[in-house]
MIMIVEX-74726 format. One record per residue (C-alpha): residue number from 1; residue in three letters; chain; x, z, y. Coordinates in steps of 0.25 Angstrom, whole numbers, plus 5000, padded with zeros to 4 digits. Layout:
BEGIN
    k    r  c    c1    c3    c2
  NUM  Ala  A     X     Z     Y
...
//
This chain:
BEGIN
    k    r  c    c1    c3    c2
    1  Unk  A  5015  4932  5057
    2  Unk  A  5008  4935  5043
    3  Unk  A  5012  4943  5033
    4  Unk  A  5015  4959  5030
    5  Unk  A  5023  4970  5037
    6  Unk  A  5030  4983  5030
    7  Unk  A  5026  4994  5040
    8  Unk  A  5033  5006  5037
    9  Unk  A  5020  5015  5043
   10  Unk  A  5025  5027  5052
   11  Unk  A  5019  5041  5050
   12  Unk  A  5006  5043  5058
   13  Unk  A  5000  5031  5058
   14  Unk  A  4989  5024  5052
   15  Unk  A  4990  5010  5044
   16  Unk  A  4982  5003  5055
   17  Unk  A  4990  5010  5065
   18  Unk  A  5003  5002  5060
   19  Unk  A  4995  4989  5061
   20  Unk  A  4990  4993  5076
   21  Unk  A  5004  4994  5079
   22  Unk  A  5008  4981  5072
   23  Unk  A  4997  4974  5079
   24  Unk  A  5002  4978  5093
   25  Unk  A  5018  4974  5088
   26  Unk  A  5015  4960  5082
   27  Unk  A  5003  4957  5090
   28  Unk  A  4994  4953  5078
   29  Unk  A  4981  4958  5074
   30  Unk  A  4979  4954  5061
   31  Unk  A  4985  4965  5052
   32  Unk  A  4982  4975  5039
   33  Unk  A  4989  4985  5030
   34  Unk  A  4992  4987  5015
   35  Unk  A  4984  5000  5015
   36  Unk  A  4984  5012  5022
   37  Unk  A  4995  5023  5024
   38  Unk  A  4992  5037  5028
   39  Unk  A  4995  5039  5043
   40  Unk  A  5005  5051  5038
   41  Unk  A  5011  5042  5029
   42  Unk  A  5024  5032  5032
   43  Unk  A  5028  5019  5026
   44  Unk  A  5025  5006  5020
   45  Unk  A  5012  5000  5026
   46  Unk  A  5012  4984  5024
   47  Unk  A  5004  4976  5035
   48  Unk  A  4999  4962  5032
   49  Unk  A  5000  4954  5047
   50  Unk  A  4990  4943  5049
   51  Unk  A  4988  4934  5037
   52  Unk  A  4997  4946  5029
   53  Unk  A  4984  4953  5030
   54  Unk  A  4976  4945  5020
   55  Unk  A  4988  4949  5009
   56  Unk  A  4988  4963  5012
   57  Unk  A  4979  4965  5000
   58  Unk  A  4990  4962  4990
   59  Unk  A  4999  4973  4997
   60  Unk  A  4989  4983  4996
   61  Unk  A  4989  4983  4983
   62  Unk  A  5005  4984  4980
   63  Unk  A  5010  4997  4973
   64  Unk  A  5014  5009  4984
   65  Unk  A  5024  5019  4985
   66  Unk  A  5024  5031  4993
   67  Unk  A  5033  5044  4993
   68  Unk  A  5027  5056  4996
   69  Unk  A  5029  5071  5000
   70  Unk  A  5018  5079  4993
   71  Unk  A  5015  5093  5000
   72  Unk  A  5009  5103  4990
   73  Unk  A  4999  5114  4993
   74  Unk  A  4993  5108  5005
   75  Unk  A  4978  5101  5005
   76  Unk  A  4973  5093  5018
   77  Unk  A  4963  5083  5022
   78  Unk  A  4971  5070  5021
   79  Unk  A  4980  5074  5009
   80  Unk  A  4992  5073  5019
   81  Unk  A  4998  5082  5027
   82  Unk  A  4993  5076  5039
   83  Unk  A  4979  5082  5036
   84  Unk  A  4974  5094  5039
   85  Unk  A  4976  5105  5028
   86  Unk  A  4965  5109  5020
   87  Unk  A  4970  5120  5010
   88  Unk  A  4984  5123  5005
   89  Unk  A  4986  5129  4991
   90  Unk  A  4998  5136  4985
   91  Unk  A  5007  5127  4977
   92  Unk  A  5013  5128  4963
   93  Unk  A  5026  5129  4958
   94  Unk  A  5028  5115  4954
   95  Unk  A  5040  5111  4946
   96  Unk  A  5045  5096  4949
   97  Unk  A  5043  5093  4933
   98  Unk  A  5028  5097  4935
   99  Unk  A  5028  5088  4947
  100  Unk  A  5032  5077  4940
  101  Unk  A  5023  5080  4931
  102  Unk  A  5011  5078  4938
  103  Unk  A  5016  5067  4946
  104  Unk  A  5017  5059  4932
  105  Unk  A  5003  5061  4930
  106  Unk  A  4999  5053  4944
  107  Unk  A  5005  5041  4938
  108  Unk  A  4997  5028  4933
  109  Unk  A  4983  5027  4936
  110  Unk  A  4976  5040  4942
  111  Unk  A  4964  5042  4950
  112  Unk  A  4965  5047  4965
  113  Unk  A  4955  5050  4975
  114  Unk  A  4960  5046  4989
  115  Unk  A  4961  5056  4999
  116  Unk  A  4947  5058  5010
  117  Unk  A  4957  5053  5021
  118  Unk  A  4960  5038  5017
  119  Unk  A  4957  5025  5020
  120  Unk  A  4947  5023  5009
  121  Unk  A  4933  5018  5015
  122  Unk  A  4920  5024  5012
  123  Unk  A  4907  5016  5019
  124  Unk  A  4917  5010  5028
  125  Unk  A  4926  5020  5034
  126  Unk  A  4940  5026  5029
  127  Unk  A  4940  5040  5024
  128  Unk  A  4950  5045  5033
  129  Unk  A  4941  5040  5043
  130  Unk  A  4929  5048  5038
  131  Unk  A  4938  5061  5035
  132  Unk  A  4941  5062  5049
  133  Unk  A  4927  5061  5053
  134  Unk  A  4924  5074  5043
  135  Unk  A  4920  5066  5031
  136  Unk  A  4928  5067  5019
  137  Unk  A  4926  5058  5007
  138  Unk  A  4932  5060  4994
  139  Unk  A  4936  5045  4989
  140  Unk  A  4933  5042  4974
  141  Unk  A  4946  5042  4966
  142  Unk  A  4952  5029  4963
  143  Unk  A  4962  5025  4953
  144  Unk  A  4976  5022  4959
  145  Unk  A  4990  5020  4951
  146  Unk  A  5001  5027  4954
  147  Unk  A  5015  5021  4948
  148  Unk  A  5025  5030  4949
  149  Unk  A  5027  5045  4956
  150  Unk  A  5041  5051  4959
  151  Unk  A  5044  5064  4963
  152  Unk  A  5054  5064  4975
  153  Unk  A  5055  5077  4979
  154  Unk  A  5048  5091  4975
  155  Unk  A  5047  5104  4981
  156  Unk  A  5039  5117  4979
  157  Unk  A  5027  5111  4987
  158  Unk  A  5031  5096  4990
  159  Unk  A  5036  5085  4982
  160  Unk  A  5039  5070  4987
  161  Unk  A  5034  5058  4977
  162  Unk  A  5037  5043  4978
  163  Unk  A  5022  5036  4971
  164  Unk  A  5021  5023  4967
  165  Unk  A  5007  5019  4968
  166  Unk  A  4995  5008  4968
  167  Unk  A  4988  5005  4981
  168  Unk  A  4977  5014  4983
  169  Unk  A  4985  5026  4979
  170  Unk  A  4984  5038  4990
  171  Unk  A  4997  5048  4988
  172  Unk  A  4988  5058  4998
  173  Unk  A  4978  5059  4985
  174  Unk  A  4991  5060  4976
  175  Unk  A  4996  5071  4982
  176  Unk  A  4983  5079  4982
  177  Unk  A  4982  5076  4966
  178  Unk  A  4996  5079  4961
  179  Unk  A  4995  5092  4969
  180  Unk  A  4981  5096  4961
  181  Unk  A  4990  5095  4948
  182  Unk  A  4996  5108  4953
  183  Unk  A  4984  5113  4958
  184  Unk  A  4988  5113  4973
  185  Unk  A  4987  5104  4984
  186  Unk  A  4995  5092  4988
  187  Unk  A  4996  5082  5001
  188  Unk  A  5005  5071  5006
  189  Unk  A  5016  5077  5016
  190  Unk  A  5024  5064  5017
  191  Unk  A  5020  5051  5013
  192  Unk  A  5028  5038  5013
  193  Unk  A  5023  5023  5008
  194  Unk  A  5036  5017  5003
  195  Unk  A  5031  5004  4997
  196  Unk  A  5019  4995  4995
  197  Unk  A  5024  4986  4983
  198  Unk  A  5037  4979  4989
  199  Unk  A  5035  4984  5004
  200  Unk  A  5044  4994  5005
  201  Unk  A  5047  5004  5016
  202  Unk  A  5061  5001  5017
  203  Unk  A  5058  4987  5021
  204  Unk  A  5045  4992  5031
  205  Unk  A  5045  4991  5045
  206  Unk  A  5045  5004  5055
  207  Unk  A  5032  5001  5064
  208  Unk  A  5041  5005  5077
  209  Unk  A  5050  4993  5074
  210  Unk  A  5043  4981  5080
  211  Unk  A  5053  4972  5082
  212  Unk  A  5055  4973  5066
  213  Unk  A  5040  4973  5062
  214  Unk  A  5037  4961  5070
  215  Unk  A  5050  4953  5061
  216  Unk  A  5045  4960  5048
  217  Unk  A  5033  4952  5044
  218  Unk  A  5034  4948  5028
  219  Unk  A  5026  4936  5026
  220  Unk  A  5014  4937  5017
  221  Unk  A  5021  4930  5005
  222  Unk  A  5033  4939  5005
  223  Unk  A  5024  4950  5006
  224  Unk  A  5018  4949  4994
  225  Unk  A  5031  4946  4985
  226  Unk  A  5027  4955  4976
  227  Unk  A  5017  4942  4971
  228  Unk  A  5022  4931  4964
  229  Unk  A  5021  4918  4969
  230  Unk  A  5019  4903  4967
  231  Unk  A  5023  4891  4976
  232  Unk  A  5013  4880  4976
  233  Unk  A  5015  4865  4980
  234  Unk  A  5012  4863  4996
  235  Unk  A  5002  4853  4993
  236  Unk  A  4994  4865  4986
  237  Unk  A  4995  4875  4997
  238  Unk  A  4984  4869  5004
  239  Unk  A  4974  4872  4991
  240  Unk  A  4980  4886  4989
  241  Unk  A  4978  4888  5006
  242  Unk  A  4964  4883  5004
  243  Unk  A  4960  4892  4991
  244  Unk  A  4962  4883  4980
  245  Unk  A  4969  4884  4967
  246  Unk  A  4983  4877  4966
  247  Unk  A  4986  4872  4952
  248  Unk  A  4999  4877  4944
  249  Unk  A  5004  4862  4946
  250  Unk  A  5006  4866  4961
  251  Unk  A  5013  4879  4959
  252  Unk  A  5028  4875  4960
  253  Unk  A  5034  4889  4959
  254  Unk  A  5031  4901  4954
  255  Unk  A  5038  4916  4954
  256  Unk  A  5042  4921  4941
  257  Unk  A  5032  4932  4942
  258  Unk  A  5020  4923  4944
  259  Unk  A  5010  4925  4934
  260  Unk  A  4996  4920  4931
  261  Unk  A  4984  4928  4936
  262  Unk  A  4994  4935  4947
  263  Unk  A  4993  4934  4963
  264  Unk  A  5005  4926  4967
  265  Unk  A  5009  4923  4981
  266  Unk  A  5008  4906  4984
  267  Unk  A  5017  4899  4993
  268  Unk  A  5019  4884  4995
  269  Unk  A  5033  4876  4993
  270  Unk  A  5036  4879  5008
  271  Unk  A  5036  4894  5005
  272  Unk  A  5024  4898  5013
  273  Unk  A  5016  4908  5008
  274  Unk  A  5002  4905  5004
  275  Unk  A  4995  4915  5001
  276  Unk  A  4992  4923  4986
  277  Unk  A  4986  4916  4974
  278  Unk  A  4981  4919  4960
  279  Unk  A  4990  4913  4950
  280  Unk  A  4983  4907  4938
  281  Unk  A  4986  4897  4926
  282  Unk  A  4979  4885  4933
  283  Unk  A  4988  4888  4947
  284  Unk  A  4986  4898  4958
  285  Unk  A  4973  4902  4966
  286  Unk  A  4973  4907  4981
  287  Unk  A  4969  4922  4982
  288  Unk  A  4974  4924  4998
  289  Unk  A  4980  4913  5004
  290  Unk  A  4988  4913  5017
  291  Unk  A  4981  4904  5026
  292  Unk  A  4990  4894  5034
//
């Protein structure tokens, strides 16, 4: 069993809690995930199983989509409603057009300071572990990219948005920063990750559905379907598996979107996935091989 699982993470579990439960269900130890999802959040969590774990780095970098409800006027230590309330502040009168104008300011490349309660490591320890010990570290600002923000609901002291963003974006930080534009506080009241790349919440599996989980494994090659593909001769597959360049003459088929100097999925003539390669003018170079 090598591949990926698209799991709908329930509220209250850490991402690693999900892996613990899946290990018991599938009786498999080797698992990893595509990036932390807060315990209070729900939604898409892509799990790599066995050899699939080696290819999670390509999933991790895909764009993500969230639906978040933002509560104004409240500051917590975690920047969501699961944390301890530190301060409250009056919410000024905001019109929908004013909010939409501010949301527009956050689209594109922005600098964002991650929350002190986050999975970022400092000296080998997660920041949320340090925070629980009473040591609050303010992380350095980092650049992230917001592709779009859509206002879904608007109320006097809260609003709901759909955000499409780069990997590494913190919606809790976004809530804080949007609220600051109106001289008030903001934190996440509810958060759902609805998509990681082509892994969508409508195709995800509930963690309680053990029988469906056992049949829901997505093969590695299929899970990386956002990449272009090439097919090489069966004779050349031996060389690819052993880390050698496969010349252009051995490539017998390529998808229409296969471009030079891009990562591609590599298959043999039987349709078996061999790994990920870098396609260049003189052939395809192995980057990560699915060993036989």
